[in-house]
N, C-alpha and C positions, 0 to 999 in steps of 0.2 A: 585538499579535502579536510574536513573537520575530524578531530579525534573522537572516537565513540565514547559516549557517557553511558553508564549503566544504572538502572534502578531495578532492584530485585524485591519482589513482593512475596509474601508468605505462601500464597496459593493463586491459582488461575482466576478464581472469582474476584479476589481482591485486586489482582492485576487489571482485570477488565474494568472494574469500577473506578480504579484510580486513573487508568488511561482515558476512560470516558470523561472524567472530571477535568483532566488535563486538556483534552481536546475541546471541551466546551469553552474553557478559558482562552485557548488560542484563537478560536473562531470569534468569540466576543471581542477580544482585543483587536483582532484584524479588522472587524467590522467597525469598531469605534474609531480606528485610525484612518481607514481608507474607504469605509462604506460597504465593503464586501469582503468575502473570504473565499479561498479556493483550497479544496481538500481532495486528495486522492485516496480512495478507499481500497481495502484489500479484502479478499474472501477468506475461506478456510475457517477452521473452528475458532481461532483467536480473533480474526477480524470480525466474524459474526458475533462472537461473544462480546466484543467491545460495543458493537452497534446495539445489541440487546441491552447491555448495561446503560448505554446512553438513552435508550428508549425509556428505561425505568427511572432515570435520574430526574428529580424535580427541576433541577437547574437547566434542563434542556430548553425550557421556555425562555431562557435568557438569549438564545440564539435567534436572530432574525433569519428564519429559514428561507425567506424569499430573496435574500441577498447572499446566498451561499451557492457557489459552483462546486459540483461534485463530479469527479472523474474516477476512472478505474486504472489500477496498475496492470491488470491483465484480465482476460476473460476466456472462458471455455467456449470454443466456437461451435455452439449448439443452437437449435431453433429458439426463437423468441418465446419466453415463458417457461423454458425447460427448467426443472427444479435444480439442476446442477449448475446453472449459470450464476455467476456471482451477483449480478444485478437482481435476479429473482430472489436470491436469499437475502440480499440487503433490503429489498422492499418488504419482505416478510418480517425481518428483524426490527426495522425502524422506518424506512422511507415512506411507506404507505400511511404512516400514522402522524406525519408532520407536514406542514403546509409549504412544501417545496414549490419553486417556480419550475414547471416542466422544462422550460427552455434552458435551465441551468443544470439539468440532470443529463450528463453526457455519458450515456451507456455505450459500451463498445458494440459494434455491429454483430448481429446474429447471423447464423448460417442460412436463414431464410429471409434475410434482409435485402437491402438494395444491391449488395454485391454478390448475392447468391452464395454458392459454395466456394468462392474464390477468397481464401483467407488472406492472401497477400494483398489483394485489392481492398479488402476490409481494413487491413492494417494501414494501408496508404490513406484510406478515407479518414480514419481516426487521426492520423498524423496531420492531415489537412485541417481537421476540426480544431486540433490543438494549436496549429500555427495561426489560424484565424483569430483565436482567443488571446494570442500573445500580443502584448502591446510593445511599443518602442522601448519602454523601460525594462522589458524582460531580457533583452540582449540575447535572444535565441528563438528557437522554433516552438517553444512551449511556454505557457504561462509560468511565472515563478510561484509555484504552489506554496501555500502557507505551511501545510503539513502533508507529507506523503507517507502513507502507512504501508508496511510490508509484513506479511507473515513469513517466517523462516521455516523452510521444510527440513525434514530429517537429513536430507542430502545437501543442505545449505542453499537450496534454490530459493530465490525470491521472485515475486511476480511469476512469470513463466520463463525465467532465465535459469536453465538447468546447467549443471556443470559440464563444460566442454562442448555443449551444443552450439550451433552457429550463432544463435541470438546473443550469446554472452560476449561474442567477439565484436559486435556491432559498435562502431565509433561515430557514425554520422546520422543514420536514420533514428528517429525518435520512437517509432512503433514498427514492429515487424510481426509477420506471421510465423508461427512455430509449427513445424511438422515433426511427427515422431517423438513427442514428449514421452519420457519414461513413466509419467503418471497420467492415467486416463482422465479425460479423453486426450488423444494424442495431438489433436489440432487445436491451436490456441492463438490468441492475439496478446501481445505483451508490449509494455513500455520497455525501452532499452536503458542501459546504464546512463547514457548521456541525458535522457529525459529525466530519469530519477534524480540525477545530480543537479538538476535545475531547481529543485525544491529548496525552500529556505530551511525546512527541517525534515529529516527522514527519521521515521520511527520504525524500528524493527521489533516485532512482537514474537515472543517465543515462550510457550508454556508446556510443561510436561516432560517426563524423562526422555521421551523419544526425540526431544530437541536439544538435549544436553550436549551431545557430541558435536552437533552442527554449530552450536553457539561457541563451543571451545575451539573448533577449527577456524571459524570465521574471525574470531577475536584474537587468534594467535599469530596473525601476520600472514595468513595464507593468501595466495593470489586469487583475483576475482574470477579467472577462468575456471579454476578448480573449485572455488568456493564463492559463488556469485554474491552471497550476503556480505562478503568482505569488501565488495566494491560499491555497496549501496551507502552513499554518504550525502549529507545535506550541505548546503552552502554555509549556513550559520550554525547548524547543530545536527549531530547524528546521535540518536537516543535509542538504546536497547532497553526494552521493557520486558522483563522476565519474571517468571515465578521461581521459587526456590529449587524446584525439580530441574528446570531448564538451566539453572545456573550452577548445578551441582558439580560440574567438571571444570569450573572456572576458578582460577586462583583468587583468594579473597582480597588480594591487593587491588583487584579491578573494581571491587565494590565494598569498601571497608564499612560502609554504613548501609545496611539493608533496611528497606521499608518494613514496618510492622505488618 
């Protein structure tokens, strides 16, 4: 797995703007080289902050939105349109204002969707959708995402992989249902670490003092079962994007040059 790289910004607003600019460049470069791009979105305040910054960025028009596949790293298993669903928040922050191809918007199933209240069936259905999108060049059961973004929780969770819960032990399935998550709602759908590690680049977003201890633990060599963020790595790059508050407990040797 790749060694994490760190970029530390002055505050969360600058972090969101810089991450949005970085994402635009990655998408445009992928579309120029292959004709399309594939990105995994994350929810939470940092994920939604990045999407809002992207919506406000003039350079967003450089993206060919019709040739962009969007997936999710996890989802709250709630009814379609529920304001707490990640896809609902992403639509409000950005997606409803850009000309996406609806067939390329891969939302995770809702609790009132085709699988009803069976979260495990919903997870299996999303895994099948990922497998169908994976080509022979991907060497696995998911597409090789260009960028997979993850918010880091105060307890070091990423997606809906919480410390020491069953989902973080998964080594074969790419998507699983989560029961009894410590953060509400308790029922969720999540990518697993094998799916996350299929991405070319994994970006971990952390801003705020409440994320400082989590960043320090995850970057100190902790095991992925106790600190799931430590196990989130990309094939070619693992990038931590932090603000100064979230980096406050890290040794400066990890980021000798902070971004202004």
